C-alpha positions in Angstrom: 127.2 61.3 88.7 123.9 61.2 90.4 123.6 64.7 89.2 124.9 64.2 85.6 121.5 61.3 85.8 119.1 63.6 86.9 120.2 66.0 84.0 120.0 63.4 81.8 116.4 62.6 82.6 115.2 65.9 82.6 116.7 66.2 79.4 114.7 63.0 78.1 111.7 64.4 79.6 111.8 67.7 77.9 112.6 66.6 74.6 109.7 63.6 75.4 107.2 66.1 75.9 108.5 68.4 72.9 107.9 65.2 70.9 104.7 64.5 71.8 103.5 68.1 71.1 105.1 68.2 67.8 102.8 64.9 67.0 99.7 66.8 68.3 100.7 69.3 66.4 101.1 67.5 63.5 97.8 65.7 64.0 95.8 68.7 64.6 96.9 70.2 61.1 95.9 66.8 59.6 92.6 66.9 61.2 92.5 70.5 60.2 93.2 69.9 56.7 90.5 66.9 56.3 87.8 69.1 58.0 88.7 72.0 55.6 88.7 69.2 52.5 85.0 67.9 53.8 84.0 71.3 53.9 85.0 72.2 50.8 83.3 69.5 49.7 80.2 70.1 51.0 80.3 73.4 50.6 77.5 75.2 48.9 79.8 77.3 47.0 81.6 74.5 45.3 78.2 72.7 44.2 76.8 73.4 40.6 73.6 75.2 40.8 71.5 73.0 38.6 69.1 75.5 37.3 71.7 78.0 36.1 74.0 74.8 34.7 70.9 73.9 32.6 70.2 77.4 31.6 73.9 77.5 30.6 74.2 74.3 28.7 76.0 72.2 31.4 78.4 74.6 32.5 79.3 74.9 35.6 78.3 77.7 38.1 79.3 78.7 41.6 77.9 81.1 43.8 79.5 84.5 44.4 81.8 83.5 47.7 83.7 81.0 45.6 83.5 83.1 42.0 85.9 85.7 44.3 88.5 82.9 44.3 87.4 80.7 41.2 89.9 81.0 38.0 90.1 79.5 34.8 93.4 78.3 33.8 94.1 78.1 29.7 97.0 75.3 29.1 98.1 76.0 25.3 100.0 74.1 23.2 101.4 74.8 19.7 100.6 72.3 17.4 102.1 74.4 14.3 104.9 77.0 14.2 104.1 80.2 15.1 105.1 83.4 13.5 106.1 86.9 14.6 102.8 88.3 13.2 100.4 86.0 15.1 102.9 86.2 18.3 101.5 90.0 17.9 98.2 89.5 17.5 98.4 86.9 20.6 99.9 89.7 22.7 97.3 92.4 21.4 94.8 89.7 22.4 96.2 89.6 26.1 96.3 93.1 26.4 92.8 93.8 25.9 91.9 90.8 28.2 94.3 92.8 30.9 92.4 96.0 30.2 88.9 94.5 30.6 90.3 93.2 33.9 89.7 89.3 32.9 93.7 88.5 32.5 95.2 87.3 35.9 98.4 86.1 34.6 99.9 84.6 31.0 102.9 83.3 29.6 104.9 80.7 27.5 106.4 77.5 29.0 110.1 77.9 28.5 110.7 74.2 28.9 110.6 71.3 26.3 106.8 71.7 26.5 105.6 74.1 23.5 102.8 76.4 24.5 101.8 78.8 27.6 99.3 79.2 30.4 96.7 82.0 30.3 94.8 82.4 33.8 91.5 84.4 33.6 88.5 85.3 35.6 85.3 84.0 34.1 81.9 83.6 35.2 81.6 79.6 33.9 83.4 77.4 31.8 81.5 78.3 28.7 82.9 82.0 29.2 86.4 80.8 29.9 85.9 78.4 26.7 84.7 81.9 24.7 88.1 83.7 25.8 90.2 80.7 24.8 88.5 80.3 21.3 89.1 84.2 20.8 93.0 83.9 21.0 94.3 84.0 17.8 96.3 81.3 18.5 93.5 78.9 18.6 91.5 81.0 16.0 93.7 80.5 13.4 94.7 76.6 14.9 98.4 77.3 15.6 97.3 76.0 19.3 95.0 73.6 21.1 94.0 74.3 24.5 92.6 72.7 27.7 90.6 74.4 30.7 91.2 73.7 34.3 89.3 75.2 37.5 91.4 76.4 39.6 90.5 77.9 43.2 93.0 80.5 44.6 94.3 79.4 47.9 94.3 82.2 50.8 93.9 83.0 54.5 90.9 84.6 53.7 89.2 81.5 52.4 91.0 79.2 54.9 93.2 77.4 52.3 95.9 78.9 54.2 95.3 79.4 57.9 
């Protein structure tokens, strides 16, 4: 009986220590995430360069370090029924972007939302806008679009550390 009590107490102690360590790990992960978030907010790479922004008429510019991870997501929404000829023009445009190294990925949405997504490398919002507006879907009024800036998370830039 005494032996069982000692074993039970040891198990309780071991699991208590593990629980405390797990809480500390959770807390340190939270603190690390909060620290990274603060660093990102204050990181010069994410701040606009006011001279360049003025020169580019308000477009947002980032430094070279962040540019490596910055992409622009073009969210396309169909407003008119697409036809095969127009789809072929759009695909040819996507191929040309891919050949230039501008296109990261693209494709249609398969849910009830009509439209698609295109992810491109661009120097700034103005350049991304030019890319979007050169798409035959947009040029011919079959799609509307929204552009979102997106930073790729990776181990290299401490997003996945």
